[in-house]
C-alpha positions as CSV (number, residue, x, y, z in Angstrom):
1,Q,-19.8,13.3,0.8
2,V,-19.3,9.6,1.4
3,Q,-17.8,7.6,-1.4
4,L,-17.1,3.8,-1.5
5,V,-15.3,2.9,-4.7
6,E,-14.8,-0.8,-5.5
7,S,-12.3,-2.2,-7.9
8,G,-10.7,-5.6,-8.8
9,G,-13.7,-7.5,-10.3
10,G,-13.5,-9.4,-13.5
11,L,-13.7,-12.8,-15.2
12,V,-11.8,-15.7,-13.7
13,Q,-11.8,-19.4,-14.2
14,P,-13.0,-21.8,-11.5
15,G,-10.2,-22.3,-8.9
16,G,-8.7,-18.9,-9.6
17,S,-8.3,-15.9,-7.4
18,L,-9.3,-12.2,-7.3
19,R,-8.7,-9.4,-4.9
20,L,-11.4,-6.8,-4.5
21,S,-10.6,-3.3,-3.1
22,C,-12.9,-0.7,-1.7
23,A,-11.5,2.8,-1.2
24,A,-13.5,4.9,1.2
25,S,-13.7,8.7,1.6
26,G,-15.9,11.0,3.6
27,I,-16.1,8.8,6.7
28,I,-13.9,8.3,9.8
29,F,-12.9,4.9,8.3
30,S,-11.3,3.4,11.4
31,R,-14.6,3.7,13.3
32,F,-16.7,1.9,10.7
33,T,-17.5,-1.8,10.2
34,M,-16.7,-2.5,6.6
35,G,-18.3,-5.3,4.7
36,W,-18.6,-7.0,1.3
37,Y,-22.0,-8.2,0.1
38,R,-22.9,-9.8,-3.2
39,Q,-26.0,-10.2,-5.3
40,A,-26.4,-12.8,-8.0
41,P,-29.1,-12.6,-10.7
42,G,-32.5,-13.4,-9.3
43,K,-31.2,-13.6,-5.7
44,Q,-31.2,-11.4,-2.7
45,R,-28.2,-9.5,-1.6
46,E,-26.2,-11.4,1.0
47,L,-23.4,-10.7,3.4
48,V,-20.1,-12.2,2.3
49,A,-17.7,-10.9,4.9
50,E,-17.3,-8.0,7.3
51,I,-14.6,-6.6,9.5
52,S,-15.3,-4.4,12.5
53,S,-13.3,-1.4,13.8
54,A,-11.8,-3.9,16.3
55,V,-10.7,-6.1,13.4
56,T,-13.1,-8.9,14.3
57,T,-14.3,-10.7,11.2
58,N,-17.4,-12.6,10.1
59,Y,-17.9,-14.7,7.0
60,A,-20.7,-16.4,5.3
61,D,-20.4,-20.2,5.6
62,S,-20.2,-20.5,1.8
63,V,-16.9,-18.6,1.7
64,K,-15.2,-19.6,4.9
65,G,-11.7,-20.9,4.2
66,R,-11.6,-19.4,0.7
67,F,-12.1,-15.6,1.3
68,T,-10.3,-13.3,3.5
69,I,-11.3,-9.7,4.4
70,S,-8.8,-7.2,5.7
71,R,-8.6,-3.5,6.1
72,D,-5.9,-0.8,6.0
73,N,-7.0,2.2,8.0
74,A,-4.1,4.3,6.8
75,K,-5.3,3.8,3.2
76,T,-9.0,3.8,4.2
77,T,-9.4,0.7,2.1
78,V,-11.0,-2.7,2.7
79,Y,-10.0,-5.8,0.7
80,L,-11.5,-9.1,-0.1
81,Q,-9.1,-11.8,-1.1
82,M,-11.0,-14.5,-2.9
83,N,-9.3,-17.8,-3.6
84,N,-10.6,-21.1,-5.1
85,L,-13.4,-19.3,-6.8
86,K,-16.5,-21.2,-7.8
87,P,-19.2,-20.5,-10.4
88,D,-21.6,-19.9,-7.5
89,D,-19.4,-16.9,-6.5
90,T,-20.5,-15.1,-9.6
91,A,-22.3,-11.9,-8.6
92,V,-22.0,-8.2,-8.3
93,Y,-20.0,-7.5,-5.1
94,Y,-20.8,-4.4,-3.1
95,C,-18.8,-2.6,-0.5
96,N,-20.7,-1.5,2.7
97,A,-19.8,0.7,5.6
98,F,-21.8,1.3,8.8
99,F,-21.0,2.8,12.1
100,S,-23.9,2.5,14.5
101,S,-26.8,1.0,12.5
102,R,-26.9,-1.2,9.4
103,A,-30.0,0.7,8.4
104,N,-27.9,3.8,7.9
105,S,-25.1,2.2,6.1
106,F,-23.3,3.4,2.9
107,W,-22.9,1.4,-0.3
108,G,-20.5,1.3,-3.2
109,Q,-21.6,1.0,-6.8
110,G,-20.6,-2.6,-7.1
111,T,-18.1,-4.6,-9.1
112,Q,-18.9,-7.7,-11.2
113,V,-17.2,-11.0,-10.5
114,T,-17.7,-13.7,-13.0
115,V,-16.4,-17.2,-12.4
116,S,-16.6,-19.3,-15.6
117,S,-14.5,-21.5,-17.8
């Protein structure tokens, strides 16, 4: 049974930082591309960042220079370090894992990030 469990969300002031974690089980973690998506109220879910099994990374333009994705294969965990957070970053953040096809990917339950003063 595949499980992706996110943690680290919360309320933070603009300019602050958070680190999200996603612990994976039930998959051969090192072979999967891991990603973070987010969905704000009334908006479609969008890709924030992803990291391949070869440790190549891809970021949404809106977070480049502020967010960093990383992975620890030994701990089967992917991280998203978020710095200089803005109110527009407020959303539910979801962990995603896929191997050969995004259509057959796995999702976590999501963690809320709220950026507000």
